[in-house]
N, C-alpha and C positions, 0 to 999 in steps of 0.2 A: 431414514424413513422406511427403507426396505427392511432394516433390522427389527424395528418396532412392529411392523406388520407381521413378520415371521414369528416374532415372540408372542404376539397377540393370538395368532392362529394356533400355535403350539399350546399356549395356556388354555385356550378354549377347548382344544382336543383333550388335554389332560383333565380339566374340570368335568367335561362331558363323560369321560371314561369312568369317573367316580360317581357321578350323579345318576346316570342312566341305570346301572344295576340296582341302586337303592330304590329308585322309583319303580322299577320292574318287580321288585319284591313286595310291593304294596306297603312301603314304609310309612304311609300316612295312617296315624292312629285316630280312631273315632271313639268317643265316649258315649255310652248309651245308659239311660236310666228308664226303667220300666216300672210303673205302678200297677200292680195286679190286684184286682178286686174280685173276690170269690162270692158266688151266689149259690145257695142251695135251697130247694123248695120246701123247707120247713124251718120253723123257728128253733133252731138248735145251735149248739156251739161247735165251731170248727177249730180243730187243733192240729198242730204239727204239719202244716201244709208245706209240702216240698214242691218246688217248681224247677223244672229242667228246661233251659232255653237252648234251642238248636237253630242253626242258620239254614239257608236254602240248600246247602250241600248235605245236611244231616249231621254236621259236626256240632257237638255240645260246646256252647260258648259261655254258659253261666249256669249256676245252680244257686238256689237260696231256700232257706227253711225258716218258717215262723216258729220259733221254739217256745214261745209263751202260750199259755192256754187262753189268753185273753186277746191276742191280736191275730187270730186266725182268719179274719175276714179281709185283710189287706196285707200286701207284702211289697216291699221296695227292692228292686234288683238293679245293681249298678255293675257295669263291666265295660271293658275296653276291647276293641277289635282292630286288627291291622289289615283285615280283608274287607272288601266291600260287602255290606249287608243290604239286602233288598226286602226280605221278609224274615220273620222269626216265628218259630213254632214253640209254644209254651205248653208243656205237659205238667199237670198238677196231680198230686195224690196226697191224701191226708185222712183225717178222722173227723167224724161228726158224732155228736152224742147229745142226749137230753140230760144225762148225768154222766159224770166222768168215769164211772165204773163199768159202763157198757158201751164203748164206742164202736162204730162200724166204719168201714173203709169207704171213701169217696174219691172220685177221680174226674178229670175233665181236661180239655185242651182248647187252645185258641191260637189263631194265626193273626199276626199283625204285620202290616206293611210299614217299612221304615225307610228312611233315606240313609244312604251310606255315609253321611257326614256326622251321624250321631244325633243326639237330642233327647228330649223327654217324651215318653210315650205312655199311653194308658191301655190296659188290656183288661177285659172282663172274661172270667171263666165260669160257665154254668156247670156245676158239679152234678154228677150222677152217683148213685149208690152202686157199689159192686156186689152187694148182697141183695137177695130178693126182698121185696117190700114186706112180705108176710113174716119173714124172720126178723126184720128190723123192728117193726112197729107192734107185733103181737107176740113177741117172744116172752116166755114166762120164766 
């Protein structure tokens, strides 16, 4: 009886010495999927929208680009994280145009609160033009 008790205690100490460092490193992996919808205040086409996702420490955790000329209004970003995430900052930059030969640069950002267990989230980014409106709409 005394031998099994000592063996059990030693086994518990050995298992604990392996598990505690793994848990302290943040060994739990969480999967995040973010659906980003872009809005711009004119009826134009959005293309090549690039989104950079940063966590609460400022570390970049994901990037995505809509490469097609026809899917610029929505983007799906999927990534995994081994550190707890509480909120995410999404910075977007891309191009808007009435015709594909004269695009202008647009940008925007959004912050979303997330649970550190992962999940499916929605974000909306209202885009602004980085050029003045007179050069965009009245350029000859």
